[in-house]
matplotlib code that plots the C-alpha trace (Angstrom):
import matplotlib.pyplot as plt

x = [41.4, 45.2, 46.5, 50.2, 51.7, 54.8, 56.9, 57.6, 59.4, 60.9, 62.6, 61.3, 62.5, 62.8, 64.4, 61.6, 61.0, 63.1, 61.7, 60.8, 59.7, 56.7, 54.1, 51.1, 48.1, 45.7, 44.1, 46.5, 48.2, 51.6, 54.7, 53.9, 53.9, 50.6, 50.5, 50.8, 48.5, 45.7, 46.0, 45.7, 43.6, 40.1, 41.6, 42.9, 39.7, 37.7, 40.0, 40.0, 36.1, 35.8, 35.6, 37.0, 38.4, 38.7, 42.1, 42.6, 39.8, 38.6, 37.8, 40.4, 41.6, 44.7, 45.6, 48.4, 48.9, 51.5, 52.6, 50.9, 54.2, 54.7, 54.5, 57.9, 56.8, 54.7, 52.9, 51.2, 48.4, 46.9, 44.9, 46.9, 45.2]
y = [119.8, 120.5, 124.0, 124.7, 127.9, 129.3, 132.1, 134.4, 137.2, 137.4, 140.1, 138.5, 140.4, 137.0, 135.0, 132.4, 132.3, 131.9, 132.7, 129.4, 127.6, 125.6, 124.2, 121.9, 122.6, 119.6, 119.8, 121.4, 124.8, 124.8, 126.2, 129.9, 132.8, 133.6, 137.0, 135.6, 132.7, 135.0, 137.0, 134.0, 131.4, 132.6, 132.2, 128.8, 127.7, 128.9, 127.0, 123.9, 124.0, 124.5, 128.3, 130.3, 133.6, 137.0, 137.0, 140.1, 140.4, 136.8, 134.1, 131.4, 128.9, 130.8, 134.0, 136.2, 138.0, 139.9, 139.9, 142.5, 143.7, 146.0, 143.3, 141.8, 138.3, 137.7, 134.3, 132.6, 130.1, 127.6, 124.4, 121.3, 119.2]
z = [144.1, 144.7, 144.6, 143.6, 145.3, 143.8, 145.2, 142.3, 144.1, 147.5, 149.6, 152.9, 156.0, 157.7, 154.8, 154.9, 151.1, 147.9, 144.4, 142.7, 145.9, 145.4, 147.9, 147.1, 149.2, 149.5, 152.9, 155.3, 155.5, 154.0, 155.7, 155.0, 157.4, 158.9, 157.2, 153.7, 154.4, 155.7, 152.4, 150.1, 152.0, 150.6, 147.2, 147.8, 149.5, 146.6, 144.1, 146.2, 145.8, 142.1, 141.9, 139.1, 140.1, 138.4, 136.7, 134.6, 132.0, 132.6, 135.0, 135.6, 138.0, 139.3, 141.3, 142.0, 145.5, 147.6, 151.1, 153.3, 154.4, 151.5, 148.8, 149.7, 148.7, 145.6, 145.2, 142.3, 143.0, 140.5, 140.4, 139.7, 137.2]

ax = plt.figure().add_subplot(projection="3d")
ax.plot(x, y, z, "-o")
ax.set_aspect("equal")
plt.show()
């Protein structure tokens, strides 16, 4: 399965990301910094293999996460159907 990653907010110290940027993950790591990728990789891997994740009070095929550097970058991931 493909997973779409969308940057929803960005105050990246290095200026790597802009809000609204999208990446499609099929089998290779997208051009994300290592810190952010390490946070979201388990979710991406689970979604690619058919798992539904806890999302609020339900299970769904999406997630939201923040950069470990004080939440400077927020990202949304979802299965592309």
